[in-house]
MDTraj code that builds the backbone (N, CA, C; nanometers):
import mdtraj as md
import numpy as np

residues = "MET LEU PRO ASP LEU THR SER ASP PHE ASN GLU LEU VAL LYS ASP ILE LEU TRP PRO ALA PHE LYS LYS LEU GLY TYR LYS LYS SER GLY ASN ASN PHE ARG TYR VAL ASP ALA ASP GLY TRP GLY LYS ILE VAL GLN PHE GLU LYS ALA SER TYR ASN SER ALA THR GLU LEU SER PHE VAL ILE ASN VAL GLY LEU TYR LEU LEU ASP TYR ASP TYR TYR LEU CYS GLY GLU THR SER GLY LYS ARG PHE THR GLU PRO ALA CYS VAL VAL ARG LYS ARG ILE SER THR LEU THR GLY ASN SER PRO THR GLY TRP PHE VAL LEU THR SER ILE SER ASP LYS TYR LEU LEU PHE SER GLN LEU GLN THR LYS PHE THR GLN GLN ILE TYR PRO TYR LEU ALA ALA VAL LYS ASP LYS LYS ALA ILE TYR ALA ILE LEU LEU ALA GLY HIS ARG ALA ASP PHE PRO SER VAL GLN ILE GLU THR LEU TYR ARG ALA GLY TYR GLN GLU ALA ALA ARG GLU LEU PHE SER SER GLU PHE ALA TYR SER SER THR ASN LYS TYR TYR HIS ALA THR LEU LEU LYS LEU ALA ALA ARG LEU GLY LEU PRO ALA ALA LEU TRP THR ALA GLU GLY PRO GLN".split()
xyz = np.array([
    [0.9432, -13.8925, -6.8782],
    [0.8297, -13.8876, -6.9970],
    [0.8506, -13.7230, -7.0281],
    [0.9766, -13.6728, -7.1735],
    [0.9617, -13.5640, -7.2067],
    [0.8513, -13.4756, -7.2401],
    [0.8550, -13.3455, -7.2016],
    [0.7248, -13.2288, -7.2687],
    [0.6820, -13.2881, -7.3485],
    [0.5735, -13.2367, -7.4395],
    [0.5488, -13.1998, -7.5749],
    [0.5789, -13.0588, -7.6330],
    [0.6765, -13.0227, -7.6667],
    [0.7152, -12.8910, -7.6904],
    [0.6412, -12.8326, -7.7776],
    [0.5941, -12.9236, -7.8965],
    [0.4856, -12.8899, -8.0038],
    [0.3597, -12.8076, -7.9400],
    [0.3100, -12.8715, -7.8369],
    [0.1860, -12.8607, -7.7770],
    [0.2103, -12.7323, -7.6586],
    [0.3001, -12.7212, -7.6371],
    [0.3589, -12.6221, -7.5194],
    [0.3735, -12.4797, -7.6393],
    [0.3880, -12.5068, -7.7488],
    [0.4179, -12.3990, -7.8678],
    [0.2442, -12.3514, -7.8971],
    [0.1956, -12.4714, -7.9705],
    [0.0766, -12.4500, -7.9371],
    [-0.0177, -12.3770, -7.8640],
    [0.0436, -12.3923, -7.7200],
    [-0.0950, -12.3313, -7.6118],
    [-0.0576, -12.2194, -7.6125],
    [0.0629, -12.1687, -7.6510],
    [0.1130, -11.9894, -7.6292],
    [0.0590, -11.9228, -7.7157],
    [0.0461, -11.9960, -7.8541],
    [-0.0030, -11.9378, -7.9713],
    [-0.1465, -11.9524, -7.9860],
    [-0.2117, -12.0428, -7.9455],
    [-0.3508, -12.0031, -7.9668],
    [-0.4315, -11.9750, -7.8181],
    [-0.3856, -12.0357, -7.7178],
    [-0.4636, -12.0035, -7.5743],
    [-0.4289, -11.8882, -7.5039],
    [-0.2868, -11.8561, -7.5407],
    [-0.2576, -11.7474, -7.4452],
    [-0.2488, -11.6113, -7.5368],
    [-0.1885, -11.6241, -7.6169],
    [-0.1838, -11.4725, -7.6950],
    [-0.2907, -11.4333, -7.8082],
    [-0.3457, -11.5360, -7.8614],
    [-0.4597, -11.5473, -8.0021],
    [-0.5664, -11.4504, -7.9299],
    [-0.6354, -11.5345, -7.8083],
    [-0.7574, -11.4505, -7.7289],
    [-0.7539, -11.2533, -7.7728],
    [-0.6739, -11.2100, -7.7658],
    [-0.6517, -11.0887, -7.7566],
    [-0.6785, -11.0127, -7.8852],
    [-0.6095, -11.0927, -7.9549],
    [-0.5927, -11.0412, -8.1275],
    [-0.7424, -11.0761, -8.1843],
    [-0.7813, -11.1662, -8.1395],
    [-0.9186, -11.1970, -8.2449],
    [-1.0159, -11.0946, -8.1743],
    [-1.0348, -11.0602, -8.0789],
    [-1.1086, -10.9398, -7.9880],
    [-1.0948, -10.8261, -8.1074],
    [-0.9441, -10.8345, -8.1335],
    [-0.9382, -10.7052, -8.2354],
    [-0.9777, -10.7130, -8.3918],
    [-1.0335, -10.8020, -8.4280],
    [-1.0730, -10.8549, -8.5620],
    [-1.0149, -10.9042, -8.6400],
    [-0.8728, -10.9636, -8.5793],
    [-0.7656, -11.0584, -8.6574],
    [-0.8277, -11.2160, -8.6923],
    [-0.7706, -11.2114, -8.7964],
    [-0.8084, -11.3921, -8.8418],
    [-0.6916, -11.4808, -8.8322],
    [-0.7106, -11.5721, -8.7315],
    [-0.6121, -11.7071, -8.7203],
    [-0.5656, -11.7835, -8.8667],
    [-0.4616, -11.8195, -8.8488],
    [-0.4330, -11.9428, -9.0254],
    [-0.3252, -11.9877, -8.9678],
    [-0.3165, -12.0795, -8.9338],
    [-0.1832, -12.1443, -8.8886],
    [-0.1053, -12.0716, -8.7418],
    [-0.0258, -12.0627, -8.7545],
    [0.0692, -11.9693, -8.6654],
    [0.0795, -11.8000, -8.7209],
    [-0.0352, -11.7521, -8.7766],
    [-0.0593, -11.6335, -8.8111],
    [-0.1440, -11.5772, -8.7923],
    [-0.1664, -11.4515, -8.7001],
    [-0.2577, -11.4009, -8.6599],
    [-0.2560, -11.2523, -8.7792],
    [-0.3823, -11.2681, -8.8470],
    [-0.4022, -11.1548, -8.9646],
    [-0.5174, -11.0779, -8.9408],
    [-0.4863, -10.8866, -8.9712],
    [-0.5973, -10.8395, -8.9755],
    [-0.5980, -10.7904, -9.1504],
    [-0.6773, -10.7567, -9.2131],
    [-0.7232, -10.7460, -9.3602],
    [-0.7817, -10.6085, -9.3481],
    [-0.7876, -10.5146, -9.4268],
    [-0.8620, -10.4146, -9.4186],
    [-0.9447, -10.4110, -9.5885],
    [-1.0154, -10.3688, -9.6187],
    [-1.1045, -10.3547, -9.7422],
    [-1.0134, -10.2579, -9.8101],
    [-0.9171, -10.1338, -9.7861],
    [-0.8580, -10.0543, -9.8179],
    [-0.7057, -10.0697, -9.8777],
    [-0.6763, -10.1958, -9.8814],
    [-0.5777, -10.2489, -9.9342],
    [-0.4409, -10.2551, -9.8466],
    [-0.4756, -10.2876, -9.7164],
    [-0.3432, -10.3039, -9.6414],
    [-0.4122, -10.3641, -9.5071],
    [-0.3043, -10.4285, -9.4263],
    [-0.2815, -10.5205, -9.3456],
    [-0.1988, -10.5143, -9.2278],
    [-0.1985, -10.5990, -9.1184],
    [-0.1267, -10.6093, -9.0175],
    [-0.1253, -10.7427, -8.9943],
    [0.0383, -10.8336, -8.9392],
    [0.0304, -10.9595, -8.8833],
    [0.1342, -10.9965, -8.8196],
    [0.1072, -11.0536, -8.7476],
    [0.2038, -11.1295, -8.6443],
    [0.2282, -11.3103, -8.7013],
    [0.3681, -11.3266, -8.7138],
    [0.4147, -11.4840, -8.7513],
    [0.4712, -11.5158, -8.6145],
    [0.4427, -11.6615, -8.6045],
    [0.5976, -11.7326, -8.5092],
    [0.5873, -11.8184, -8.6343],
    [0.7203, -11.8021, -8.6252],
    [0.8072, -11.8870, -8.7465],
    [0.8998, -11.9812, -8.6277],
    [0.8941, -12.1004, -8.6440],
    [0.9693, -12.1854, -8.5723],
    [1.1009, -12.2612, -8.6247],
    [1.1555, -12.2634, -8.5935],
    [1.3176, -12.3288, -8.6610],
    [1.3042, -12.4414, -8.7532],
    [1.3754, -12.4578, -8.8361],
    [1.3888, -12.5454, -8.9156],
    [1.4727, -12.6863, -8.8188],
    [1.5676, -12.6381, -8.7071],
    [1.6343, -12.7556, -8.6426],
    [1.5665, -12.8012, -8.5017],
    [1.4155, -12.7651, -8.4894],
    [1.3791, -12.7944, -8.3525],
    [1.4277, -12.9536, -8.3319],
    [1.3938, -12.9627, -8.2047],
    [1.4120, -13.1713, -8.1705],
    [1.3204, -13.1732, -8.0633],
    [1.3268, -13.2976, -8.0161],
    [1.2183, -13.3530, -7.9000],
    [1.2510, -13.2473, -7.7743],
    [1.4042, -13.2343, -7.7539],
    [1.4286, -13.1223, -7.6420],
    [1.4395, -13.0018, -7.6322],
    [1.4311, -12.9425, -7.7427],
    [1.4175, -12.7941, -7.7817],
    [1.3407, -12.7516, -7.9359],
    [1.2533, -12.6364, -7.8569],
    [1.2283, -12.5898, -8.0021],
    [1.2356, -12.4271, -7.9726],
    [1.2934, -12.3944, -8.0861],
    [1.3336, -12.2390, -8.0724],
    [1.2098, -12.1830, -8.1687],
    [1.1979, -12.0259, -8.1381],
    [1.0853, -11.9879, -8.2313],
    [1.1212, -11.8068, -8.2612],
    [1.1008, -11.7692, -8.3391],
    [1.0790, -11.6099, -8.3631],
    [0.9470, -11.5927, -8.3844],
    [0.9003, -11.4733, -8.3557],
    [0.7925, -11.3297, -8.3763],
    [0.7930, -11.2411, -8.4376],
    [0.7764, -11.2645, -8.5673],
    [0.7828, -11.1446, -8.6738],
    [0.6473, -11.0499, -8.6928],
    [0.6645, -10.9551, -8.6990],
    [0.5237, -10.8467, -8.7135],
    [0.5530, -10.8016, -8.8377],
    [0.4450, -10.7626, -8.9266],
    [0.4755, -10.6986, -9.0973],
    [0.3512, -10.6354, -9.1077],
    [0.3615, -10.4994, -9.1905],
    [0.3044, -10.4230, -9.2156],
    [0.2336, -10.4260, -9.3436],
    [0.1654, -10.4774, -9.3715],
    [0.1192, -10.5092, -9.5472],
    [0.0181, -10.3942, -9.6414],
    [0.0992, -10.3792, -9.7372],
    [0.0460, -10.2940, -9.8510],
    [0.0135, -10.3391, -9.9341],
    [-0.1165, -10.3777, -10.0271],
    [-0.1493, -10.4412, -10.1529],
    [-0.0622, -10.3894, -10.2652],
    [-0.0575, -10.2640, -10.2758],
    [0.0188, -10.1865, -10.4085],
    [0.1416, -10.2508, -10.3844],
    [0.2257, -10.2389, -10.2671],
    [0.3557, -10.3130, -10.2430],
    [0.3810, -10.4565, -10.2931],
    [0.2956, -10.5106, -10.2373],
    [0.2613, -10.6860, -10.3092],
    [0.2808, -10.6826, -10.4458],
    [0.1903, -10.6112, -10.5284],
    [0.1596, -10.6293, -10.6342],
    [0.2660, -10.6031, -10.7158],
    [0.3368, -10.4555, -10.7109],
    [0.4323, -10.4166, -10.7535],
    [0.5891, -10.5117, -10.7189],
    [0.5601, -10.6124, -10.6170],
    [0.6858, -10.6917, -10.5905],
    [0.6441, -10.8220, -10.6457],
    [0.5335, -10.8845, -10.6616],
    [0.5020, -10.9901, -10.7005],
    [0.4622, -11.0158, -10.8374],
    [0.3856, -10.9252, -10.8848],
    [0.3486, -10.8897, -11.0325],
    [0.1642, -10.9433, -11.0175],
    [0.1486, -11.0070, -10.8693],
    [0.0425, -11.0190, -10.8230],
    [-0.0040, -11.0058, -10.7159],
    [-0.1002, -11.0159, -10.6021],
    [-0.1467, -11.0130, -10.4868],
    [-0.1829, -11.1224, -10.4378],
    [-0.1597, -11.1526, -10.2958],
    [-0.1835, -11.2700, -10.2001],
    [-0.3144, -11.2397, -10.1202],
    [-0.3630, -11.1355, -10.1170],
    [-0.4926, -11.0626, -10.0447],
    [-0.4933, -11.0581, -9.9328],
    [-0.5985, -11.1596, -9.8746],
    [-0.6483, -11.1845, -9.7593],
    [-0.5595, -11.2897, -9.6985],
    [-0.4856, -11.3809, -9.7835],
    [-0.3868, -11.4807, -9.7634],
    [-0.2520, -11.4329, -9.7280],
    [-0.2211, -11.2340, -9.7313],
    [-0.0810, -11.2156, -9.7590],
    [0.0214, -11.2794, -9.6264],
    [0.1028, -11.3061, -9.6444],
    [0.2106, -11.3406, -9.5630],
    [0.3265, -11.2428, -9.5197],
    [0.3989, -11.2660, -9.4119],
    [0.4480, -11.1147, -9.3637],
    [0.6000, -11.1154, -9.4592],
    [0.6498, -11.2417, -9.5109],
    [0.7711, -11.1824, -9.6132],
    [0.7080, -11.0814, -9.7267],
    [0.5677, -11.0540, -9.7464],
    [0.4784, -10.9677, -9.8652],
    [0.4896, -10.8463, -9.7806],
    [0.5585, -10.8168, -9.6694],
    [0.4993, -10.6904, -9.5968],
    [0.5840, -10.5701, -9.6120],
    [0.5540, -10.4422, -9.6358],
    [0.6685, -10.3782, -9.6432],
    [0.7403, -10.3268, -9.5374],
    [0.6802, -10.3257, -9.4111],
    [0.6962, -10.3456, -9.3166],
    [0.7610, -10.4537, -9.2349],
    [0.8582, -10.4816, -9.1849],
    [0.8733, -10.6411, -9.1114],
    [0.9910, -10.6296, -9.0343],
    [0.9314, -10.6489, -8.8782],
    [1.0171, -10.6224, -8.7929],
    [0.9974, -10.7752, -8.7064],
    [1.1074, -10.8184, -8.6276],
    [1.1116, -10.9017, -8.5473],
    [1.0733, -10.8405, -8.3817],
    [1.0117, -10.8996, -8.3164],
    [0.9301, -10.8207, -8.1839],
    [1.0673, -10.8039, -8.1319],
    [1.1920, -10.8655, -8.1198],
    [1.3302, -10.8261, -8.0316],
    [1.3687, -10.6773, -8.0742],
    [1.3204, -10.6130, -8.2117],
    [1.3505, -10.4633, -8.2400],
    [1.2497, -10.3857, -8.1715],
    [1.1336, -10.4420, -8.1401],
    [1.0230, -10.3430, -8.0748],
    [1.0705, -10.3246, -7.9168],
    [1.1115, -10.4932, -7.8969],
    [1.1125, -10.4430, -7.7207],
    [1.2354, -10.4347, -7.6784],
    [1.3608, -10.4549, -7.7752],
    [1.4943, -10.3727, -7.7184],
    [1.5828, -10.5513, -7.6406],
    [1.4479, -10.6416, -7.6386],
    [1.5364, -10.7398, -7.5748],
    [1.5651, -10.8733, -7.6581],
    [1.6207, -10.9569, -7.6058],
    [1.6530, -11.1114, -7.6836],
    [1.7114, -11.0510, -7.8084],
    [1.8352, -11.0445, -7.7803],
    [1.9271, -10.9591, -7.9075],
    [1.9505, -11.0623, -8.0730],
    [1.9158, -11.1797, -8.0447],
    [1.9077, -11.2665, -8.1221],
    [1.7677, -11.3112, -8.2258],
    [1.6717, -11.2853, -8.1163],
    [1.5415, -11.2665, -8.1873],
    [1.4828, -11.3955, -8.1529],
    [1.5311, -11.4845, -8.1205],
    [1.4803, -11.6328, -8.0722],
    [1.4605, -11.6110, -7.9511],
    [1.3348, -11.7095, -7.9385],
    [1.2939, -11.7613, -7.7785],
    [1.2744, -11.9196, -7.7983],
    [1.3318, -11.9617, -7.6792],
    [1.3149, -12.1050, -7.6606],
    [1.2650, -12.1884, -7.5732],
    [1.1931, -12.3242, -7.6191],
    [1.1190, -12.3916, -7.5350],
    [1.2357, -12.5422, -7.5102],
    [1.2488, -12.5799, -7.3869],
    [1.3266, -12.6816, -7.3782],
    [1.2153, -12.7976, -7.2515],
    [1.3065, -12.9215, -7.2891],
    [1.2426, -13.0008, -7.1795],
    [1.2411, -12.9918, -7.0604],
    [1.3478, -12.8866, -7.0088],
    [1.3523, -12.8558, -6.8551],
    [1.3181, -12.6859, -6.8255],
    [1.2794, -12.6269, -6.9086],
    [1.2621, -12.4875, -6.9067],
    [1.1018, -12.4500, -6.8572],
    [1.1110, -12.3613, -6.7526],
    [0.9512, -12.3544, -6.7617],
    [0.9288, -12.2566, -6.8228],
    [0.7574, -12.3393, -6.8966],
    [0.7187, -12.2697, -6.9906],
    [0.6367, -12.1661, -6.9459],
    [0.5858, -12.1403, -6.8650],
    [0.4769, -12.0531, -6.7924],
    [0.5603, -11.9362, -6.7549],
    [0.7071, -11.9195, -6.7245],
    [0.7667, -11.8342, -6.7196],
    [0.7578, -11.7649, -6.8517],
    [0.7879, -11.8323, -6.9436],
    [0.8516, -11.8001, -7.1189],
    [0.7102, -11.6775, -7.1401],
    [0.5698, -11.7857, -7.1055],
    [0.4711, -11.7376, -7.1419],
    [0.4032, -11.5646, -7.1229],
    [0.4483, -11.6029, -6.9585],
    [0.4248, -11.4678, -6.8897],
    [0.5236, -11.3443, -6.9554],
    [0.6550, -11.3875, -7.0058],
    [0.7402, -11.2422, -7.0486],
    [0.6937, -11.2095, -7.1603],
    [0.6103, -11.3224, -7.2940],
    [0.5986, -11.3053, -7.3865],
    [0.4908, -11.1843, -7.3486],
    [0.3409, -11.2182, -7.2883],
    [0.2584, -11.1667, -7.2661],
    [0.2757, -10.9970, -7.2289],
    [0.3905, -10.9929, -7.1422],
    [0.4657, -10.8540, -7.0715],
    [0.4880, -10.8073, -7.2281],
    [0.5747, -10.8527, -7.2778],
    [0.6498, -10.8012, -7.4035],
    [0.5249, -10.7193, -7.4997],
    [0.3949, -10.8361, -7.5530],
    [0.3040, -10.7705, -7.6087],
    [0.2049, -10.6963, -7.5892],
    [0.1689, -10.7143, -7.4278],
    [0.1218, -10.5842, -7.4048],
    [0.1705, -10.4511, -7.3825],
    [0.3005, -10.4445, -7.3473],
    [0.4099, -10.3333, -7.3505],
    [0.4538, -10.2685, -7.4711],
    [0.5140, -10.3620, -7.5862],
    [0.5172, -10.3191, -7.7044],
    [0.4503, -10.3604, -7.8238],
    [0.4066, -10.4965, -7.8504],
    [0.3549, -10.5130, -7.9566],
    [0.1920, -10.4110, -7.9824],
    [0.1548, -10.4737, -7.8694],
    [0.0121, -10.4184, -7.9000],
    [0.0013, -10.3107, -7.9534],
    [0.0548, -10.2113, -7.8447],
    [0.0546, -10.0278, -7.8632],
    [0.1103, -10.0213, -8.0217],
    [0.2600, -10.0752, -8.0989],
    [0.2797, -10.0530, -8.1949],
    [0.1881, -10.1047, -8.2982],
    [0.1227, -10.1891, -8.3116],
    [-0.0008, -10.2417, -8.4104],
    [-0.0877, -10.1497, -8.3938],
    [-0.1845, -10.1491, -8.2754],
    [-0.2725, -9.9968, -8.2564],
    [-0.2490, -9.9015, -8.3000],
    [-0.1616, -9.8307, -8.3319],
    [-0.0952, -9.7396, -8.3604],
    [-0.0957, -9.6896, -8.5461],
    [-0.1260, -9.8348, -8.6146],
    [-0.1524, -9.8025, -8.7236],
    [-0.3007, -9.8388, -8.7486],
    [-0.3337, -9.7353, -8.7707],
    [-0.5011, -9.7534, -8.7880],
    [-0.5341, -9.7291, -8.9528],
    [-0.4438, -9.6959, -9.0498],
    [-0.5300, -9.7314, -9.1665],
    [-0.3830, -9.6851, -9.2640],
    [-0.4117, -9.6918, -9.3823],
    [-0.2742, -9.7131, -9.4994],
    [-0.1887, -9.5745, -9.4725],
    [-0.2393, -9.4774, -9.4495],
    [-0.1783, -9.3536, -9.4393],
    [-0.0711, -9.3686, -9.3594],
    [-0.0828, -9.4364, -9.2210],
    [-0.0136, -9.4587, -9.0788],
    [0.0871, -9.5567, -9.1631],
    [0.0698, -9.6050, -9.2187],
    [0.1895, -9.6864, -9.3567],
    [0.3173, -9.5999, -9.4091],
    [0.2085, -9.5907, -9.4863],
    [0.2942, -9.4527, -9.5855],
    [0.3907, -9.3362, -9.4922],
    [0.3406, -9.3214, -9.3641],
    [0.3989, -9.2222, -9.2954],
    [0.5431, -9.3037, -9.2475],
    [0.5344, -9.4086, -9.2190],
    [0.6663, -9.5131, -9.1625],
    [0.7527, -9.4818, -9.2904],
    [0.6866, -9.5417, -9.3925],
    [0.7966, -9.5045, -9.4881],
    [0.8677, -9.3853, -9.4788],
    [0.7680, -9.2833, -9.4950],
    [0.8374, -9.0896, -9.5445],
    [0.8996, -9.0593, -9.4507],
    [0.9105, -9.1681, -9.3011],
    [0.9848, -9.1353, -9.1984],
    [1.1239, -9.1655, -9.2305],
    [1.1370, -9.2950, -9.3132],
    [1.2556, -9.3398, -9.3481],
    [1.3003, -9.4949, -9.3793],
    [1.1655, -9.5352, -9.3364],
    [1.1903, -9.7183, -9.3105],
    [1.2293, -9.7141, -9.4932],
    [1.3365, -9.8418, -9.4842],
    [1.3701, -9.9083, -9.5962],
    [1.3131, -10.0469, -9.5794],
    [1.2146, -10.0811, -9.6759],
    [1.1839, -10.2186, -9.7240],
    [1.2862, -10.3235, -9.7958],
    [1.2537, -10.4143, -9.7510],
    [1.3365, -10.5087, -9.8105],
    [1.3892, -10.5076, -9.9670],
    [1.2886, -10.4524, -10.0362],
    [1.3097, -10.4113, -10.1864],
    [1.2989, -10.3023, -10.1914],
    [1.3950, -10.1746, -10.2083],
    [1.3595, -10.0516, -10.2071],
    [1.3432, -10.0050, -10.3194],
    [1.3375, -10.0614, -10.4694],
    [1.3262, -10.0280, -10.5927],
    [1.1552, -10.0526, -10.6224],
    [1.1241, -10.1920, -10.5281],
    [0.9597, -10.1929, -10.5306],
    [0.8610, -10.0742, -10.4079],
    [0.9308, -9.9973, -10.3335],
    [0.9295, -9.9174, -10.2370],
    [0.9030, -9.7860, -10.2987],
    [0.9784, -9.7409, -10.4064],
    [1.0121, -9.6767, -10.4737],
    [0.8965, -9.6554, -10.5739],
    [0.8517, -9.7307, -10.6428],
    [0.7357, -9.7363, -10.7317],
    [0.6041, -9.7435, -10.6342],
    [0.5905, -9.7830, -10.5714],
    [0.4765, -9.8229, -10.4722],
    [0.4585, -9.6757, -10.4174],
    [0.5717, -9.6032, -10.3643],
    [0.5368, -9.4386, -10.3162],
    [0.5155, -9.3629, -10.4528],
    [0.5720, -9.3688, -10.5559],
    [0.5324, -9.2977, -10.6588],
    [0.4125, -9.2814, -10.7215],
    [0.3828, -9.4302, -10.7294],
    [0.2166, -9.4582, -10.7602],
    [0.1145, -9.4300, -10.6376],
    [0.1729, -9.3901, -10.5290],
    [0.0633, -9.3736, -10.4709],
    [0.0292, -9.2049, -10.4223],
    [0.1227, -9.1320, -10.4860],
    [0.1330, -8.9662, -10.4908],
    [0.2371, -8.9248, -10.4155],
    [0.3132, -8.9837, -10.3631],
    [0.4332, -8.9497, -10.3043],
    [0.5693, -8.9578, -10.4174],
    [0.5789, -8.8583, -10.5089],
    [0.6425, -8.8494, -10.5921],
    [0.7973, -8.8100, -10.5669],
    [0.7811, -8.7177, -10.5123],
    [0.8956, -8.6409, -10.4636],
    [0.9791, -8.7353, -10.3374],
    [0.9050, -8.8154, -10.2313],
    [0.9902, -8.9046, -10.1425],
    [1.0290, -8.9729, -10.2660],
    [0.9849, -9.0761, -10.3473],
    [0.9987, -9.1947, -10.4263],
    [1.1316, -9.1055, -10.5307],
    [1.1377, -8.9865, -10.5506],
    [1.2741, -8.9774, -10.6227],
    [1.3579, -8.9765, -10.5361],
    [1.3545, -8.8994, -10.4324],
    [1.4763, -8.8428, -10.3516],
    [1.5332, -9.0256, -10.2875],
    [1.4471, -9.1118, -10.2708],
    [1.4760, -9.2687, -10.2355],
    [1.5607, -9.3223, -10.3710],
    [1.5134, -9.2683, -10.4950],
    [1.5795, -9.3370, -10.6070],
    [1.6860, -9.2752, -10.6246],
    [1.7237, -9.1067, -10.6059],
    [1.8357, -9.0906, -10.5971],
    [1.9561, -9.1242, -10.5066],
    [1.8900, -9.1861, -10.3845],
    [2.0053, -9.2777, -10.2739],
    [2.0249, -9.4143, -10.3477],
    [1.9375, -9.4644, -10.3809],
    [1.9503, -9.6196, -10.3743],
    [2.0280, -9.5964, -10.5294],
    [2.0167, -9.4874, -10.6286],
    [2.0994, -9.5034, -10.7568],
    [2.2395, -9.5122, -10.7394],
    [2.2595, -9.4399, -10.6334],
    [2.3879, -9.3726, -10.6061],
    [2.4791, -9.4914, -10.5587],
    [2.4153, -9.5645, -10.4365],
    [2.4562, -9.6493, -10.3898],
    [2.4701, -9.8218, -10.5192],
    [2.3890, -9.7978, -10.6052],
    [2.3997, -9.9279, -10.7325],
    [2.5330, -9.9293, -10.8109],
    [2.5745, -9.7986, -10.7876],
    [2.7237, -9.7911, -10.8786],
    [2.8065, -9.9318, -10.8664],
    [2.7987, -10.0006, -10.7616],
    [2.8712, -10.1501, -10.7379],
    [2.7867, -10.2368, -10.7705],
    [2.6817, -10.2543, -10.8089],
    [2.6061, -10.3862, -10.8411],
    [2.5239, -10.3442, -10.9447],
    [2.5870, -10.3580, -11.0626],
    [2.5079, -10.3706, -11.2314],
    [2.4237, -10.4422, -11.2108],
    [2.3586, -10.5375, -11.1524],
    [2.1943, -10.5878, -11.2000],
    [2.1029, -10.5105, -11.1221],
    [2.1582, -10.4545, -11.0201],
    [2.0711, -10.3452, -10.9405],
    [2.0628, -10.2174, -11.0187],
    [2.1548, -10.1746, -11.0491],
    [2.1719, -10.0733, -11.1324],
    [2.1008, -10.0686, -11.2365],
    [2.0966, -10.2067, -11.3380],
    [1.9905, -10.1901, -11.4208],
    [1.8707, -10.2152, -11.3864],
    [1.7864, -10.2535, -11.2764],
    [1.6914, -10.2737, -11.2315],
    [1.6553, -10.1293, -11.2362],
    [1.7507, -10.0416, -11.1652],
    [1.7150, -9.8688, -11.1426],
    [1.6513, -9.8560, -11.2350],
    [1.7421, -9.8788, -11.3661],
    [1.7126, -9.8151, -11.4477],
    [1.6036, -9.8360, -11.5471],
    [1.5590, -9.9394, -11.5436],
    [1.4347, -9.9650, -11.6077],
    [1.3294, -9.9272, -11.5257],
    [1.3223, -9.9176, -11.3625],
    [1.2094, -9.8537, -11.3016],
    [1.2326, -9.6958, -11.3508],
    [1.2757, -9.6559, -11.3589],
    [1.3233, -9.4853, -11.4053],
    [1.2228, -9.4786, -11.5087],
    [1.2873, -9.5871, -11.6391],
    [1.1992, -9.5697, -11.7460],
    [1.0649, -9.5587, -11.7782],
    [1.0140, -9.6955, -11.6418],
    [0.8631, -9.6995, -11.6371],
    [0.7762, -9.5938, -11.5764],
    [0.8614, -9.5261, -11.4394],
    [0.8225, -9.3946, -11.3976],
    [0.8141, -9.2637, -11.4696],
    [0.8817, -9.2999, -11.5512],
    [0.9091, -9.1504, -11.6001],
    [0.9837, -9.0581, -11.5316],
    [1.1024, -9.1083, -11.4816],
    [1.1782, -9.0035, -11.3817],
    [1.2584, -8.9237, -11.4645],
    [1.2667, -8.8091, -11.4326],
    [1.3601, -8.6986, -11.4517],
    [1.4875, -8.7404, -11.4925],
    [1.5443, -8.7428, -11.5858],
    [1.7017, -8.8097, -11.6805],
    [1.7684, -8.7359, -11.5461],
    [1.7671, -8.6867, -11.5115],
    [1.8752, -8.5815, -11.4334],
    [1.9177, -8.7158, -11.3114],
    [1.8211, -8.7867, -11.2668],
    [1.8422, -8.8497, -11.1271],
    [1.9395, -8.9871, -11.1689],
    [1.9047, -9.0461, -11.3191],
    [1.9759, -9.1441, -11.3695],
    [2.0677, -9.1568, -11.4930],
    [2.0981, -9.0117, -11.5797],
    [2.2048, -9.0130, -11.6506],
    [2.3191, -8.9907, -11.5771],
    [2.4252, -8.9681, -11.6933],
    [2.5962, -8.9490, -11.6328],
    [2.5508, -8.8665, -11.5867],
    [2.4789, -8.7519, -11.6131],
    [2.5213, -8.6186, -11.5308],
    [2.4465, -8.5904, -11.4178],
    [2.3899, -8.7150, -11.3796],
    [2.2606, -8.7458, -11.2344],
    [2.3935, -8.7922, -11.1309],
    [2.3246, -8.8341, -11.0226],
    [2.4368, -8.8574, -10.8886],
    [2.4163, -8.9909, -10.9668],
    [2.6273, -9.0470, -10.8709],
    [2.6301, -9.2002, -10.9069],
    [2.6667, -9.2090, -10.7550],
])
top = md.Topology()
chain = top.add_chain()
for i, resn in enumerate(residues, 1):
    res = top.add_residue(resn, chain, resSeq=i)
    for name in ("N", "CA", "C"):
        top.add_atom(name, md.element.get_by_symbol(name[0]), res)
traj = md.Trajectory(xyz[None], top)
């Protein structure tokens, strides 16, 4: 009789990893552990199953996100608030980028694998890398510090607006200048940045013919 891999996966999420996050004030929703702060920021751990799973193999990745309500708003024109998802985060990482292991980022449960070995390995990864990474983010300023240190969000134009309206105008202008130069080969992105410059009232030197190309 084949093991129930979905039950094994649920055991990992609910029984092995969730209790520690619950103690830290996170809320569980499906396969997401979500921390929401009233000041407009949050943290999330998402367990994402592959679409091609079968009765004999279940693959999944674990994503970690840092959320800013303002970034979500400038990205979508509205906010998801307490129900924010990992794709809406300004900082998104697979745990493999934090641990330096599992280069593909995928973990696999199979009908013949030792699930307890995998559970133990993941507990170690969470204890040594994931918990400390998330614990270091104590407020909204910590997320902005990551952006100011050079992190590029999936949508840099939205990051520019988020930084600018949060009071980090110099950093926003520097990022705009870099993205504008890059956009010279992409007319659609170029047009997006021109509209952003007009909306924010950025100095003409940043986007006119005399500015960086």
